[in-house]
N, C-alpha and C positions, 0 to 999 in steps of 0.2 A: 036291616043287618042280624045275619041269624050267628049268637054269640059262640063262637067255639069252645064247651064246657070242659072239654078232656082236655083242650094244649094248656089251658087253664091252671086246672086239675095238677096234670103234668108239672107244667110250672113252677108253682105254688110248695109240693111236695120237695122237687129235685132241687130247688133253693135253700128250703127247710134243711134236710139232708147233706146239703154239701157243704151249709154252715159249720153241722155240726162235725161231722167227720173232720173237714180242713182247719178248725180250732187249733184242735191239737198238733196237728201238725205243724201250723205257723208260727207257733210258737217254738218249736224243736229246733225250726230252722232261721227263726229269728225273723219273721215277716211281719214285725211287729212294729206300733208307732209309739213311740217312746215320749215322755212330757221333756220339753228342752221351755226355754224364754219363749218359743212362739205356741207349744200346744200346751196345755191346764189339765189335760187330763190325769184321772187319778192310772198309775199302771202303763203294761205294757199291751194296747190293746193291740187286736190281729188283725190285719189290712185284707180282707178274705172275701171283704161284700161285694166286689165287683167282679170275682170267679165267680161265687156261689152262684149273680142274678146273672152269668153270661151261660154258665153250663144250665142252668133252669131255664133258658131259651132255645139253647142249641138243643137237649134232649128232647125239651116238648117238642119241637119242627122234628126231629127222628124220630120220636115215640108217638108220635101221630102220624106218620107214614104221608108230612107235608111236601110237595113239590119244595124240593130244593131250588131248582130252577130260579125262581123267584127272590131267592134269598141268598145265593150264591158269591156276590161281590161285597153283599153286606156285612155277610157272614164271616169272609176271607177279609174283609177292614176290623171288624169287629175284634178277633182272632191276633192279628195283628198289634191292633194296639190295645187288648189287656194284657198279652205279651209285656209291651213296652212300659204299661202301666205298673204292671206288678214286678220289673225289673228296676223301674225306678224309686217303687214304693218298701226295694230292699238294699239296694246301693246306691240312690242319688244321683243319675247319671245326668250327664251334663246340659242344658237347657238347647245346646245347638243336635244334641242328638236327639232328646226329645222333637226337637220340630223337624227336622230331617225325615222321624219316622213318621208324623203327623202330617206333613207336607204328603208324604208317600199314599199315607190312604185317604186323604181325599184326594189324590190322582186317579188311586183306582175308581174309587165313587165316583166322580168325575168323571171318566174318563173309558169305560167299560161296564160303571155299575148302571148307567139309565137314565141319574138323578144328574138334572142341568140346571140354575138358576136363571132362565130364560128373559126371565122381563123383574121389572122392580113392580108394573104393575102403572098405575094412574096417581101416582104420587104427588104429582105437582100441579094437578086436574087438567091438564091441560092431552091429557092419554099418558096411554101407556107408555113407560121408557124403557126400549125392548136392548138388551145388551149384544145379539148380535155375536160380533167378534170377542167381546171380552165377556162370553155366559161361562167360559170354562176359567178365565182369572177367576170370578165372581166367585163361583161357587166353589175353587179351591179354599179361596179366601173367607168365604163363610162354614166352611164344614171346621174349617182350621178354628174361626173364632168363636162356633158353636162348644166346640169341644173345650178352650179354654176358659169360658165365662160360665162352665158347669164347674170345672175343678178352680176357679176361683171362689166360687160362692161356697163349696166347699168346708165352711170355716168352724159351724158348733152345728152339736147332734141332731141333724133330721133336716136341716135347711136344705142342702141339695136334693136330699131324697123327696124330701116333700114337696118342694116346687115342680120338681120335674115328675112328681104323681100327677099335681093340677095341673101339666103341661100336657100329662100320655090323658086324661081324662080329657079334658076339653077339645084334644085331639078327636079324640072318639065321639065326643060328642055333636060334633060339627061332620060331621060323616055316617052317625045315623040317617037312615032312611036315602043315602046313596048308596050307587051302586058299590057291590065290597071291594075295594081295593087290595090285591094284594099285601103291601106296606102296613095295611091295617093292622093286620097281624100282629107287628110287632109293637106296637102299639096299645094291645091288650096284652102281649104278652108281661110289658115291661109293667103294665099295672098290676100283674100276677105275682111278680116277680118281688116288686120294690117294698109293699106290706111287711111282707114276711121280711126282707133286709131291714126294713123300720125298726120291726118288733125288738128285733137285734141289735139295733142301734140306741133305740130312745131308751129299750130294758123294760118296755113294757113286759108285766107279767114275769122279766127275765133278769137273774141277780145281775146285778154292775159288773161284777166280777167275768160276768160270760158277753158281756160287750164285744160289737165286732166295728169297725169303720170301712168303707168300702173303698179308700185309699184311690190313686190316681186310677189305677184300672177303672176303678168302678164310674168312676167322675168324667174319666174322658170315655169309658164308654153306653155312660149315657148322655152326655153330651152328643156325642157322632147319633146315636139313633134320633135323638129328639132332632137336629139340624138337615138328618137327610129324610125325614117326614115332614119336615117344613118345607121343606122345596118338592119334595116329591109332594105333596098334595097342595100346595099355593100353585101350578103350574100348568101351562097347558088349558088348551077351551075345554077340559072337563074337570077342572081344578074344584077343592072342596071349600076350597077359604083364598081370598082376595093375598098377594104377597104381605101388606103392610099388619094384616091380623097375624101373622106370624110375630111381629113384634111383641102384640101384646099377650100372646100366647107364652114368650118366651121373659117377660119384660125383667125380672129380676135378675136372673144371673147378667140378662146383655145391661143392664143401667151400673150393674156393678161392677163389670169388664171395662167397660170406658170410662166411668167416674176412675178407675185404680188407675189406669193407663195413664187418663191425664193427670192425677194427681204425682204418680213417679215420672213420669215426662219433664212438667214443671217444675219438679224438684232435683231434677237433674238426674236421676235415678235410672235404673233398666225398667223397661216395663213388663219385664217376666220375675223380676227380684219380690220374691212373697215380704210382707208388712203385715205390720198389724192394725192396720186403719182402716181396714172395709168398715162398712155400716156396723157389723152385726158385731166387731171390737169397742165403736166407740159407745152403744149403743150400752155395752156391758158396764166400760168404765164409769159411763153417767151415771153407776147404779143402779139399770133396769138388768132384772136376774138373765140369766140365761135364757131360760127357759120362757119367759114375756117378749122376748126377745127374738124367740126362734118365731111366735104366736102371734107379734107385729110382723113378720117379714114374709110368713104362711100367708096373714090375712090382706097381705100388699099385694103377694104374688096372686091371692085368690079374686080381689077385685077388678086387677087389670087385665087378668086370664076373663073374666065375668064380662070387663065392658068389651074385648076386644069379639067376644061370644054377640054380644045382642047389636053392637056394629055391622056384623056380619049379618046375621039374620032380619035385623034392621033398614040393612041395604045403607046406609051411613057411605057417604063418600067417600075413595080412599083416600083424599087429599086431607080430608078433614078429621079422619081417623090419625094421618101420618104427622098431624100440625098437633092435636091432642097429645101422641105420643110425646112429641117433642118439647111442650109444654109440661106434661109432668116429668120428664126427665130432666130440663132447667128445673121444676121447682124441688127435684130431690138433690138434684147436684148445690143448689144453692143451699138445703137447710143440711145437705151435709158438711158444705164448707163452713157451714157456720157453732156446726157441732166440732169437726176438727180444730174451731179455736179455741176453744170451751176446754178441749185437752191438755 
């Protein structure tokens, strides 16, 4: 696999420049995240990370004269979801409107984008689970789920960006030595723009007064890119990895989303209503510092990705990997319930 150095350089520089230029503009139009009962950060923080990363990816593709026909529907879907995310960051649009546009984006990808979840793989040990006429439905559900999973995990500095970087790197690693697929460039470009964002989000060598957040625009964009890649690379005869491996590569956001939905439903609350009971919130309340909480969850994400990679490389049966994933989810959920009772 030849590494496209020029697109990487362009994406990184564009993201850096975009953050610098958009910061004062975002403050002037009040596109900022202000502290409230759910958010304890200091001061108003510009919600421009997602826009900057999107610009980095798009400008890179355009400047490097890459064939747009390979990415046209993905870029269209990305543009829509970024615009909706920015609108939500600025005006807090209704849940129903958010879901409508998420469905629209998922339909674009599933219907004309050439990406379809045709099989779950051999999850039960009795042969591949072929979705047939249900493929379209499950593709749309998977895309919406992936976007919201990443969005829900964006709760402390660096968590959504850090776990996503691990996912993209794992996808690239599993693709090494294989025929270069067009969609893989998207993973490479996000690995180029995410570190630039994380430097400005975690304030590594940057003043805390210059911190930026990715906002809903960023989390939904990255979630869309990840689930698009995971579906595209795990399907068909020439798949890069098995469908079950995708669960391990995207484990932390998926586990957190399912845990949050189960918790809210069993409490008689809407699964879409934000709260302060995610794993990172509980760990911080129990006295684990925010930086330590970030390290714990990033380490968990890395371990899960490595297990998924090893399972793929050593040909571990898909049903074994699936049972293992369910066991880890069960242990996480049990541990979460124990922590929840202590709060």
